[in-house]
C-alpha positions as CSV (number, residue, x, y, z in Angstrom):
1,M,-47.9,-65.5,75.0
2,A,-47.9,-67.3,78.4
3,R,-46.9,-69.9,80.8
4,F,-49.7,-72.2,82.6
5,I,-49.3,-74.7,85.2
6,N,-51.7,-77.8,85.4
7,K,-51.4,-81.2,86.9
8,M,-51.4,-84.5,84.8
9,D,-53.9,-86.8,85.7
10,A,-53.5,-90.6,86.5
11,K,-54.2,-91.3,82.8
12,G,-51.5,-89.0,81.4
13,R,-53.8,-86.4,80.5
14,I,-53.3,-82.6,80.7
15,F,-55.8,-79.7,80.5
16,I,-54.7,-77.3,77.6
17,P,-56.1,-73.7,78.6
18,A,-58.9,-72.7,76.4
19,K,-57.0,-69.6,75.0
20,V,-54.4,-71.8,73.9
21,R,-56.3,-74.8,72.5
22,D,-58.5,-72.5,70.5
23,Q,-55.4,-71.1,68.6
24,I,-53.6,-74.6,68.1
25,G,-56.8,-76.7,67.4
26,S,-57.1,-80.2,67.3
27,P,-55.6,-82.6,66.7
28,M,-52.2,-81.5,68.2
29,F,-49.0,-83.4,67.7
30,V,-46.8,-84.0,70.9
31,T,-43.2,-85.0,70.4
32,L,-39.8,-84.6,71.9
33,N,-38.2,-81.3,72.0
34,Q,-34.6,-80.3,70.9
35,D,-34.1,-79.4,74.5
36,Q,-33.7,-82.0,77.3
37,G,-36.4,-81.9,79.8
38,Y,-39.3,-80.5,77.3
39,L,-41.7,-81.7,75.1
40,S,-42.9,-79.9,72.0
41,V,-46.8,-79.5,71.1
42,Y,-47.7,-78.3,67.6
43,S,-50.7,-77.7,65.6
44,K,-51.4,-80.0,62.6
45,P,-50.3,-77.4,59.9
46,R,-46.9,-76.6,61.9
47,F,-46.2,-80.2,62.5
48,E,-46.9,-81.1,58.7
49,E,-44.6,-78.1,57.9
50,I,-41.8,-79.6,60.0
51,V,-42.3,-83.1,58.2
52,D,-42.2,-81.4,54.8
53,Q,-39.0,-79.6,55.8
54,F,-37.4,-82.8,56.9
55,S,-38.5,-84.8,53.8
56,K,-36.5,-82.1,51.8
57,I,-33.2,-83.0,53.5
58,P,-31.1,-85.7,52.0
59,M,-31.2,-88.9,54.4
60,T,-27.4,-89.7,54.0
61,N,-26.7,-87.5,57.3
62,A,-26.8,-89.6,60.3
63,K,-27.6,-86.5,62.6
64,I,-30.5,-85.8,60.3
65,R,-31.9,-89.4,60.3
66,H,-31.7,-89.4,64.2
67,A,-33.4,-86.1,64.5
68,R,-36.2,-87.3,62.3
69,R,-36.6,-90.4,64.3
70,Q,-36.8,-88.5,67.5
71,L,-38.9,-85.7,66.4
72,I,-41.2,-87.1,63.8
73,G,-41.1,-91.0,64.6
74,E,-41.8,-90.3,68.3
75,A,-44.7,-87.8,67.5
76,L,-48.3,-88.6,69.0
77,E,-51.3,-87.2,67.4
78,C,-53.6,-86.1,70.1
79,E,-57.3,-85.1,70.0
80,L,-58.7,-82.7,72.7
81,D,-61.5,-84.6,74.9
82,G,-64.4,-82.9,75.9
83,Q,-62.9,-81.5,78.8
84,G,-60.0,-79.8,76.8
85,R,-57.3,-82.4,77.7
86,I,-54.9,-84.2,75.5
87,S,-53.7,-87.6,76.4
88,V,-49.8,-87.9,76.2
89,S,-48.3,-91.4,76.2
90,S,-46.4,-92.6,79.2
91,E,-43.3,-93.0,77.1
92,L,-43.2,-89.3,76.3
93,W,-43.9,-88.2,79.7
94,K,-41.0,-90.5,81.0
95,R,-38.6,-88.8,78.5
96,I,-39.1,-85.6,80.6
97,G,-39.3,-87.1,84.0
98,A,-43.0,-86.6,84.5
99,E,-45.3,-88.8,86.4
100,P,-49.1,-88.8,87.2
101,S,-50.2,-85.9,89.5
102,D,-46.9,-83.9,88.7
103,E,-47.6,-80.3,87.8
104,I,-46.6,-79.4,84.2
105,C,-45.6,-76.1,82.8
106,I,-47.1,-75.2,79.4
107,Y,-45.3,-72.6,77.6
108,Q,-47.3,-70.9,74.8
109,M,-44.7,-70.6,71.8
110,G,-46.6,-68.6,69.3
111,R,-50.1,-69.4,67.9
112,D,-49.1,-73.0,66.8
113,A,-46.8,-74.4,69.2
114,L,-46.5,-75.2,72.9
115,E,-43.6,-76.4,75.2
116,L,-44.2,-78.7,78.1
117,C,-41.9,-79.6,81.0
118,T,-42.4,-80.4,84.7
119,K,-42.8,-77.7,87.4
120,K,-39.9,-79.3,89.3
121,Y,-37.7,-79.2,86.1
122,Y,-38.7,-75.4,85.7
123,D,-37.9,-74.7,89.3
124,E,-34.6,-76.4,89.2
125,L,-33.6,-74.6,86.0
126,N,-34.7,-71.4,87.4
127,E,-32.6,-71.7,90.4
128,S,-29.7,-72.7,88.6
129,Q,-29.9,-69.6,86.3
130,E,-31.2,-67.1,88.6
131,Q,-28.5,-64.9,88.4
132,E,-27.6,-65.2,84.6
133,S,-29.1,-62.5,82.2
134,I,-30.6,-63.5,78.9
135,D,-28.0,-63.3,76.1
136,L,-29.4,-62.5,72.8
137,D,-26.4,-60.7,71.3
138,G,-25.9,-61.3,67.8
139,Y,-29.5,-62.4,67.1
140,E,-31.0,-59.2,66.0
141,I,-34.2,-59.2,68.2
142,T,-35.6,-56.1,68.5
143,G,-38.5,-54.6,70.5
144,L,-37.4,-56.2,73.9
């Protein structure tokens, strides 16, 4: 896994590194992330799996309806262009405070998912958490 930094162009496009786009494929689905300040990018099979999971949950719960609107309803299907870029809507970029020519951090979150945030947000977050350790107690993650 990795973190890459690329600039968004004036049209809201961002270059997806070849290593990553080869694994995720095209189209990709860009949507809001559960964490403020981030967008999620999913492969088509992964996004379809998420949609299927939501369809199995009764829509009587207001939190589920809200999450479904935010994560599925705001999703944008993005095709890679000939130069390996995806075009993200200005509405989604605004949700994370990104503007044209901003540097964007691209986190590889497995073979079928990415997370995007502005470099500015990344730097601010790292400054505020500089002294904190990563607490994974109780999650049984081994091999670290």
